[in-house]
Each structure stands twice: as structure tokens, then as C-alpha cells.
C-alpha positions as CSV (number, residue, x, y, z in Angstrom):
1,M,4.3,-3.4,15.5
2,K,4.3,-4.7,11.8
3,I,2.7,-3.1,9.0
4,I,1.4,-4.8,5.8
5,I,0.8,-1.8,2.5
6,R,-0.5,-4.2,0.3
7,V,-0.3,-2.5,-3.4
8,F,-3.3,-3.9,-5.6
9,G,-2.8,-4.4,-9.2
10,P,-2.3,-6.6,-12.9
11,E,0.4,-8.4,-13.0
12,P,2.5,-6.6,-15.3
13,G,1.5,-3.9,-13.4
14,C,0.5,-0.3,-14.8
15,A,2.3,2.6,-15.0
16,K,-0.2,4.1,-11.5
17,C,0.4,0.2,-9.7
18,K,4.1,0.7,-9.3
19,G,3.7,4.4,-9.0
20,A,1.9,3.8,-5.9
21,E,4.3,0.3,-5.6
22,K,7.2,2.9,-5.7
23,V,6.1,5.2,-3.5
24,A,4.7,2.3,-1.0
25,T,8.6,0.8,-1.5
26,E,10.3,4.2,-0.2
27,V,7.4,5.1,2.3
28,A,8.3,1.5,3.2
29,H,12.4,2.2,4.5
30,K,11.4,5.2,5.7
31,F,10.1,2.7,9.6
32,E,10.8,-0.6,10.3
33,G,9.0,-3.2,11.0
34,V,7.0,-2.3,7.7
35,T,6.6,-4.1,4.1
36,V,5.2,-4.4,1.1
37,K,3.2,-7.1,-0.5
38,K,2.4,-6.1,-4.0
39,C,-0.9,-7.7,-4.1
40,D,-2.5,-9.4,-7.8
41,V,-5.7,-7.7,-8.4
42,F,-7.1,-11.3,-10.2
43,S,-6.4,-12.5,-6.3
44,D,-8.8,-14.6,-3.8
45,E,-7.6,-11.7,-1.7
46,A,-8.7,-9.1,-3.8
47,E,-11.9,-10.5,-4.0
48,E,-11.7,-10.4,-0.3
49,F,-11.5,-6.9,0.5
50,G,-13.2,-5.9,-2.3
51,V,-11.2,-4.2,-4.7
52,M,-12.4,-3.2,-7.4
53,M,-10.2,-0.5,-9.4
54,T,-6.5,-0.8,-9.3
55,P,-4.7,0.9,-8.3
56,T,-5.6,0.4,-4.4
57,V,-3.1,0.6,-1.9
58,M,-4.0,-0.7,2.1
59,V,-2.6,-0.2,4.8
60,N,-3.1,-3.4,7.2
61,D,-6.9,-4.4,5.9
62,I,-7.3,-0.1,5.5
63,T,-8.0,1.3,2.3
64,V,-6.3,4.4,1.8
65,E,-5.6,5.2,-2.1
66,V,-7.6,3.8,-4.3
67,G,-7.3,4.2,-8.4
68,R,-4.4,6.7,-8.2
69,I,-1.1,6.8,-6.6
70,P,-0.3,7.5,-3.1
71,S,1.6,10.6,-1.5
72,A,4.5,9.8,0.1
73,G,3.3,12.6,2.7
74,K,1.0,10.6,2.7
75,L,1.1,7.3,3.6
76,E,3.9,8.6,5.7
77,T,1.9,10.1,7.7
78,I,-0.9,6.6,7.4
79,V,1.9,4.7,8.7
80,R,3.3,7.6,11.4
81,E,-0.7,7.5,13.1
82,V,-0.9,2.8,13.1
83,L,2.8,3.7,14.3
84,G,1.4,5.7,17.2
85,G,4.2,8.3,16.3
86,D,7.3,5.6,16.9
87,T,9.3,5.5,14.0
88,K,13.2,4.3,13.2
């Protein structure tokens, strides 16, 4: 199963957005088939998802954190749930 972790923020990124992207990347490296996509908060994609605050972190189109850096543990738990327990 392919999982995309989207991190929405401005370009160049603020400290929180960079932190969220770093955590997402660290978590993604623990699993096969998980990628991180940095998304501009001013893009059509952000508008489509209704992003109003940065950073916004989504896992497969589900918002999991808004306005702060997610903990690695929380993000890892969500990815495991989406994968159904299958890990690398």
C-alpha cells in the first residue's frame, strides 16, 4: 500500500514547517511505500484540502496535525494504522 504524508507550508518554510517535514521524513524512512510530499500552502492542492494553517500534516488525505509539529510517535502510529500493521 502506498502512503503519502503531505506537509503543507510556505516556501521558504518556517521553522515549524521544516520541523514537521523532518519528522515526516524520519517516519517515512521506517516504512516501505511511504513518501513525503512538501506542498505549498498557496497551491490549488492546499485550497482543495481546505488548509488554513501551517504546518498542516496529512496522511493519505486525512489531516493529522494542524499548526504544530507532530510527534514522531503519533505520526508513526497513524501510518501503522493505515498500513494495517504491515511494516518494513
